[in-house]
N, C-alpha and C positions, 0 to 999 in steps of 0.2 A: 503494500499500499504505501502510496504517494501522498502528499501534501494535498492534492487535487482529487480527491476520490469520493463517491460517496453523494450525499447531498449538502451542498454547501449553502447555507441560509444568508441571505441579503434584508438586511432590516433597513427600514429609513433611519434619516438622521433628524429627529426632531429639533426644531430651532425658531426662532420668533422672527418676526417679519423683517428684521433688518440682518438676518442671517447669525444670529450667536447662537453655537449648539446648547442645547439644553443637554447637557450631561446626566443629568439625575433621571429624564426621561428615555434618553439611549440606554442607560444603567437597566432600567427596568425591562425594556426589548429586550437586551442581551440574557439577563437572568433567564429569560423565559427559553432562550437558544440552548443555553449551557442546561438547566434541568432537563430538556428534553433531548440532551444528547449529538446534538446535528454533529455532523462529522466536519464541518468548520463554518465559520462566520466570513462571509464577505464584506466586510466593512467599507461604505464609503463608494458602492458601485452605482450603478445609474439609479438604482431605489433609494440610495444612499443621498442622492442628489448631490455629488461630489464637485459638479460642475458649476454650481451656486453657492460653493463655499471657498471663503480666503484660506489661504496656507495656513494661518493663526488658528480659525477655526477648526479645519481640518485634523491639526496637530493637537488640539483639545480633543477632539473626537476619539483619535487613536489613543491619547496619552490615558482618557476616563475608561477605553476599552480593555486598554492591555491592564490596567488596574483592577478592573472589574472582573475579567475572565480569568486572570491568574492562570492563564497557561493549559485550564481545562479543556478548551476546546482551540484548534488551530485558529489564529487569526490573519485572513487574506485582506489587504487593503488595497484600494484603489487609489490609483496616483496619475488619471489622466490628465493631461494640462495643453493647453496650445502651443506651448513653447518646450524645447527640449529641458533647455537649462531647468527651468519650472518644476518639469516632472524630475529630472534628477534629484532634485531639492526636495521634492515631495518623497520621493523613494529612501533618501538618507534620511529624513524625518522619520518613516515608518520602519526602518530597519534599525534607527538608535532608540527607539520608543519600546522596542521588544515585538514588533510583528513577526510572522512567521513568513509570510510570502505575498506578493505583489500581485496587481491585476493591471493591466494598462490597455486603454484604448488610443488610437490616434484622432484625439482632437484634433479638428482644425475649421478654420475658416476660409481659407484659399484650400483649395483640392488638393489633395497630397497624390503625389506620384507612389508607385511601386517602390520605389529606391527610394523615396525620401522617406517612406516609414519603417522600411529596413534599417537605413541609418539612424533613424529615430530612437528604434527599439534597442539598436547596439549599443547606443552609447549611454541608455540607461541601464542596461544588465550590466556593462563594464562598472556601471558607478556603485554597484552593491552585491553583496554576497547570497541575498535572498532569492528565492526561486520566482521567477517571473510568468504569469499567466497571459499570453495574447487574448485580448478581447475583440472578437472580431463582432462590432454590432453595426452592421450598416444602416440599419433602420434609423439609428441616431446618428451615426457618424458622418452617415453616406460614402463610407470608405467600405470597399469590398477586399479582403485579401485575397489573390490570387493562390491556389494552391501551390504554384512554383514560390510566391513569397513564403506560405506557412512552412514550405519543406526547406529554404533558406535559414529563415528566425530558427527552426528546430534545432538547428546545428551551431548555434550560438550558445554558450556556457550560460547557465542560470535559467533559460528559456526553458521550461518545462510542461507548458501544458497550453492549450486551447480553448477558450470558450466560444463554441460556435452557435449562430442562429439555427433554427430548424430549416431544413432545406424546403423550397417554395413548392416541388412536389408532393411534400409529404412523406418520402420514403427516405425516413433516416437509417434504416438499415443499408441500404446503398451507400447514403452519403458518408457513413461511418466507414464503412469498406472500402470506399473511395481513398479515403484519408490514412486508413491503415496500412493501404499498400507504400504509402511514400512517406509516412512518418516515421522515425527512429522507434525502436523496441522502449516501451517505459516513457514513452511522449504520452501524457494525458491529454483525451479528449473529451471534452463535455459540452452539453448543451443549454440551452436557457430557450424562453418562452415554454411557460409551466404546463400549457395543457397538451404539449408533446413529450415533455421530459421524462415521464414512466416509460413509455414506449421507446425512448431514447437508450434510457436504463436495462430495461429486458433485452435489446438487440446489443448491448453489450458495452456501451459508452461508459466512460470512467465517472462521470460527473454529472449531476444535475445541479446547475446555478440556480436556486430558486427565490423566486420574489415570495411565495406564499409562504414558505419556509420562515422567512422570517418575521412573519407574524404570526404563522399559525405552526409551529415547530413540530407537534407533536403529530398532529393529522399528517403533514407534509413527510416525515419519518415513516407514518407507515407505509404511506404510498410509495416510498423510494425503497423503503427495506423489501417489501414485496417483490417489487422489479427486479433489484438485485437478485432477490433467491429464487427469480425464475416461477414466481406463482403467479401466474397468469391469471388464473381465474380470480382471485382475491385480490390482483392489481386491477383488474377491470371491474369490480364492484365498487374499491375504492375509489378508482378514477372517475367513475360514473356519480360517486356523491360531490365530487368537485366539480361536475358542470355545471351547475348554477354560477358558481363562483370564475370558473373559465370563460362562461359568457359574460359577464360583469368586465373582466379583465380584457377581453377582446371588444368590448364596446366602448369603454370610457379610459381604457391603458391601465395596465395592472398599477402603476403609482399611485393613481387618484384613488382606486379602489382601496388598497392599503391603508392609505389614510384616513378613509372612512372608519375602516376596520379598527384602527389603532382608536380612533376615536369612540366608536361604537363600545368597544372591552373597555374603555377608560384608562388607558394605557397614554395617551398623550392627548391635549387639544390642539396640537402643531398642526398647522396648515401648509400645504407643498408652497415652495417657495413660487411667488410670483415671477413671470407673468401666468404660472400654470394655477389655474385656478379647482378646487374639490368638485366632486362630484355634486349635484341637487341634492340638497338635504329630502326631497321627494322620491330619491333612489333609496332611500334609507331602508325602506321594507324590503325590497329585493335584496339588500347585503345582508339583513338579518336573516331572510329567509334563507339564504346559501348557506350561511353559519350554522344556522339551526339542522340543516341536512346533514353538517359536517360533523353534529353532536356539541357544538360551542354555544355555551350558556351567552345571553345576550341580555 
């Protein structure tokens, strides 16, 4: 087993309207993840709204998380940034604070070339001893890693894993096999987009990078465990219980729905960072029903 295996749970980062991290609220969320024994915690991922936080606030979040988790669960920290030097600084901040691994997306304003992203990752990987996961998130970054670029990056020291989007044709088994044929042995391949990740684990993916795992870790761990164990019938039944939530995720975006869940469970009253707006309160009944179907008391 490597750091990038199993279900990696990605919590939101509660913060005030002016971007100051609510470390108490963050710790309440982290306590749930530790109690559920998730495989790892993905701090400051897209769900953790890393792109909306200053370096100082990201560091406050990391320090609070390291102190709270106390090494009980591996901590993977997102370090995406527009500038390479800023990403290097964020990587060093995470390493110095005690993080176990890093996750980086090629954030950009000017569209990046494949070689620019290669150099960006090489520079950051060279600045830290921590294992680094490539975050291939074209829906957000508008950059798609070619298979050739992934193959080149997998040969770079410290780059140990990739977080992939679900394939557009839905055939995750074929996508996984395609990647396995070119990536080195031991290189961890995982997926995001929660509604398809149980199938990805069942097909042999190493990791489910989970939004729902960051807010409902017990339920998500049951689904992940069944998939990893190859218990197809149990996995299908559990996945069906998530159907209402998956529908909300796809309609409104998982980030907005998770903030609503956190509010309904009285974990935090924080709102998504503007200009992102919360889902309408008129949708609360649907969220509550989805939670009840999963056995979550509201």
